[in-house]
Steps between C-alpha positions, in 0.01 A plus 500: 500500500325826460719763338394825653619826351366760747598862455416707804574857593442653842142467623446797730292376791282794603370299796427152617331297229123509549337160548130471425279384785379142480155600381643734238734228383224244468291751309785564260554132439129441440466789254423427137816456296395722214681753288491849649746655260424778258666523160692828499677467169489254214724638232859601426619729777789569729463336840129526570316231693286245317302420816430673831478284816335660803362216714595147601473216432548580131444251218567566132528279192674640195756431226829660405435444133478838320619683812761778481858501627514837677747448784758295309590309816527197276436452131149360534167685492366590843195608692529772764278507811472799728447360852368735770567379855304669778580257784864425587519124483662215309374411156533194276516532119432171321467370145463140621123451489384444145673525162826692497743609232819296487796653686291792622669744738353738761653832602376717787633855477464831683436683175399428145790358295773712654400445863708298742438124488366364828477133404506275197457132426469268202393180673335391823218279379699180526688536171824665398465791257126458500208697639606745767398563859623745765379425852439742786681812383473769772357821351421828670207716392562649156491434127703219340545374147477137398653388170426159346696385196672188362870449554556521125309633203272241346397358836183706520182316584199489736540538873297529819600755765396483864598759763411443864602602847685236698599448857865492593527182707773666706244739643322210666799436728637852537487621860438856611803693614552576867498311830216252552399338828446130438300452820730225632767714660686551173521789258560505125692779333445547126694732271432521128748641252373569150500762227336754731828513697690639199764751600504402868765320700301181452508506121715725286335401173370498243844482346598640158526219248744687279548310178279202573656180362161359408253775421566834339320793656479340843613764747465347848483178696401401854178431691193459277713526185598202293875467555750287309831329573769732638228740619533367852393726781452510876295646782517525877277349769516650849353405836508786750421272796810286475675678788198551726581541866505160667539329167258311282427132458484427128290207386545539125644732235372470146550682172197458273537614138222551248635463147370453148620299202769309685462193277258231404464223756596218264811667358731277702306193385530602135871582536649271768853593608490805276438812711604718207166415341305669779478845654606469866566768761704490822425703812765596756463643851814667637697329221375150593315303232163399638322166473317421280766604251252650253186706494222252438181497298346454158580689185245767426360512852563653839682291758596533865833366627570472873857505634591426861770730636709441813397737781865573566537660157220747575589560864860585416403849380125497450526486124527260207659611175308316230643438155324348198721326243285481187532212257811351662560243226452706187636790303226495239195715443238229536349563844436777747376521858317758707468516878181661629589515867720350769388457861697452819289306751628464858307309764629576852427563869621782722352382830662234719779482249780253549821405327472314172603133485832403353535418131454123468769256395381247244627202307379232262614165375779477241287331237133463407336262258171527316318285759617690810346801673724808519525609863688781668618437854546785748811415705542811714604724647458410865339690655278601210380825662685751722192534726452127534172508307378193319579524130326369189607538139357639177595350164476646151595275209637576154592269213718513189467252214521492122176700473579788738741682268815467704361645823308408814123552497242472774395139532140598422630626162689175430395402144530130589328493842336832592452439874561747784687318778537644849643209699854372549474239223416479130319173418674284243183511290554874448856468369664393175842378394750789480286734714709729719312624806572793729339585832501813717453427871407762762482444875189634678478526880192460716433876476488480120832680454695401188874433489691791350625280218405171341701190428524406132561142396539373145445129449707288261347414167257209527643189340341190357653294780608327700720729708856385532830563321462762232455335162375642174151436378534262206213436259500212253377647173431156357578388149304763310567826332525793740254762364730794574782358293357233265814301557478329166469128571190308395229384733440133531502182704727199509301343219482804271841648562576815693722629774499158665526313175705208618371221283283303738598166353871581513577711809860613484567772764322785672520751785383393844336178615230467238397637162196726511321718251354758739248740352416719803731796557553726802461236767738473797793275432390206714668229293861612483613138494294436191626812325859437596606856584584618853577866574785560746658793688167671545371764505666600175630854463577684174849435367594278798631147448217248525470127432258234378508122505372318190413131508521289184348150481555249221255233383545135400571585137777752564829384348745780574386770257651842592272731700533873567329712766392855420346759728373856465368770729313791342607732780364825358173338384532628144453152347832514316691236706834613353587821690820552694421687821688617810733718294596213270566250778180290494370328188137398485624167362590372847595143395667503162481149363669303781588147390349240732770250614459146366208308645358148489142409417250543785741732675468827693751782520473840673718788381549838668543824307591841644485832316452875558127561517381711202243680714374857509309676775138596456355720778689319770461149355628317203390193319566306184374226272723194486528218248701179510551252214664167443639496144652234276742748341678823587361758256571805719290702738285695255436209266421260784238732641329548166394144424413164649754220496372211287634235739522644853220749487391549860494864610455633853395865546471696824425841635717584800415795721727581791382633830463871569832678530557716807469811285206561266664702226265723303754648261872534433635734233839618384540805278791711388458868576740683267660830593595789276852457635654175620362147487184554699380220725294182505198532727348189652149520644291228657180463701381230736142412590606333825813385678551228758808497726685694230816642655646661189527523124829446320573630151751304299666613180673271254860617462739302279273197516459501878209618711619755754288673762503879451233611749299379799174669606295428809182304443171558679520191721142377501263735323166480323531843343622586153865609524703683236879482469757653270876509443714683244826358368729775371789262427405444137664559162336604175474218248481224762213271594469415869312220677354546846318264728305556817531270801319488832665400827274372778562524873681166491739617229342295221538668160252471215524642148170668419564691176759574233525776238744619234538854368713667234678827577485738205633849439280794590366725229351833605251466215369165633306672780180502299246554777444668832524253784529500878684190623458316830723638771790294635519366761136459599426473789781736601664659802594779502556582130403369159577579135235605250565464124295660222520535122431820305417471132558872444672782681271721706376596842482208746353482848558197723318509834444271799165479684364321803190282467276800572632679194710754688815599316796437730795537262584636155795312354511673162332814371659647192618438146685178415639342184353192336630164622513302822531680832553394861426672827540387859225544756618518861222432751671582828250637747198346326294225664473151354220451254391521139602798290424600142723667245377668183666638191352773280668574168333654195161324481630194684424416863559176687466399864673212681520387861786419736528376858719650770564228757706596805 
């Protein structure tokens, strides 16, 4: 994963970037790559350039050995280049071709040493903390300063510098603004919003960065400026023809965004199921999260992302309030993103206009296996069009799997099968186990008019098969050591001794029908009779009572020796096998040395064991490693797990993974928020990636040993969007530890425990507020009011303001001196429309921005 540390200030766009004509471009690329720099200074000095760059491409080979450290950006010795740009364009600065000093860093600044930093990087050539490269930085005409130095003193060495003009790939697809006649009876309206719209109703930025959490000296963020987490911003798209006399027939509405440095394409492959490892950005239109869920592209390059928007959203008022949520998974200073432009593209007709078709009704099957095509079936409505026109359908597919970072991506960006599908089915060959697919379906009449809204259908997770009663996926790990845990028993066969070390010449007793020494793990459990363990009451749920049946068979030489059955489930996958989970109610030793009733030789006996499942949720699923042993003594759970029984040594290990829960839980946290007076409160916050038939959430609190429901919140029903929830419990006492658990209730009333947390309530100390912090508002979403909490490290002047997504200040909640400590203020939003809003605190040198959603 490339770790990019860009530092960008405002780039004032004096006009549209100039693009060289094709012939000029070819001439530039064919030019000799020779040094055109002139040595301006070669001795101790204060911020004078070593080399002057006046034409491109520029090529220079040098060494940092015996250089001077003038700028003191870092501790190493640096070279300073004065770069004169005469043509506004995008430029690439690279140390990748040829020898390069280890850990070399590039800085591009507006002035020598003390100038504002435009961009910086310390990698980019395929290595981390290696030679540096900055691609396609937009520069206007003027003089810039390039600094090259190692990350630390002592890293000086030879390097090769290349500077060249590059083409922004976004420009190849950018359309000209205005209304264009397509020559087929349709028109296309294009509106671009970018940095040139600063200060207008379309874009209120660039916005003051205040005390930037990542980069000191950074003063603004917005279009064409690298922006970090919590520097989210918005803009407005408008279509003046939405209320044309006689109406319009809309055939498509798209938002196309040109962005840079969104993330490297293989980030999800390198970090499966770990979106926190990647820089990912959401885009909303009128407070609705758009599909695909993230801006797409490669790290260190320009990328274009296309979002379909329902015509009804635009036709409601002729505008779309856009909002960019930067780095949705992180609160670290590792990545940044810049948006170059955003375009609204509307294809429509104004002649012979008719009514749009109705939004389609769709459905799918309840279950799909790996060898079945996924198909969406349009079931209505009837009639499909108010004018009686024939209707066809358009399909756009999205997929979420363990390499899409917790969100839906366009199917052509699917890391596993990058194929763009446009029909009503996804071939089985283009799917994988655990894929979750989503489709948007529009109706189109014979006149080409699009339905005002689309139907959205999320498919169930693809299972290994066959479809039928829900059962967990069970994998037989075989009789070998599991690499993640190194379970501690020796490898071997029947002859050499090992997990199945029943002496072949004297078989006494074993689990299942036969004795096997399997050496292949992670295969489906297709021989349950052989292994002797059957899983009941499936699918299993965390902390619920579940059961297994264990079959014991004796051989011809068994003469009544005592036998004990042990079982474990490593529910939290920490390889310890001896935890007690579910608030002390579920031991990972699930069968604790049960004595097998007396048996005869050559006999078979099946025993059933029930226990609370020591399971924990993990992003909407849970799983666990299981082990079962037949022992000749009763040494206790921990001791039995540690070694191999010398007489009855067969071991059976499994991995059990239950089916997808109805709610994909991203996070669940519980934290005590102390108050300067009183006991404070415990705040619970959780987020879901998707919900299916989720009627409500219930919060239970353990009171005197019993779980009691203290709150019920409405769920989202069926949703594919990230949802955030919160609840505050004020009924707490200092010095007490409380346990909470979160349950979901589906439309049929079925309850499932999805998470559990404990938190200690401690006394507040005014001196413990050791930092400035703006907390998430509660509730969020809200209607019509919400509470905002913030911490002040020192007394001083504080301003707390609320803005709309265009940066217009709509309310000032606090503007004056306040004491140090925690403060609360209520924001009442009566009279404001639904949508995304921002609130910002400014205190001393601290500034922080957060977002909230008003949903009426």
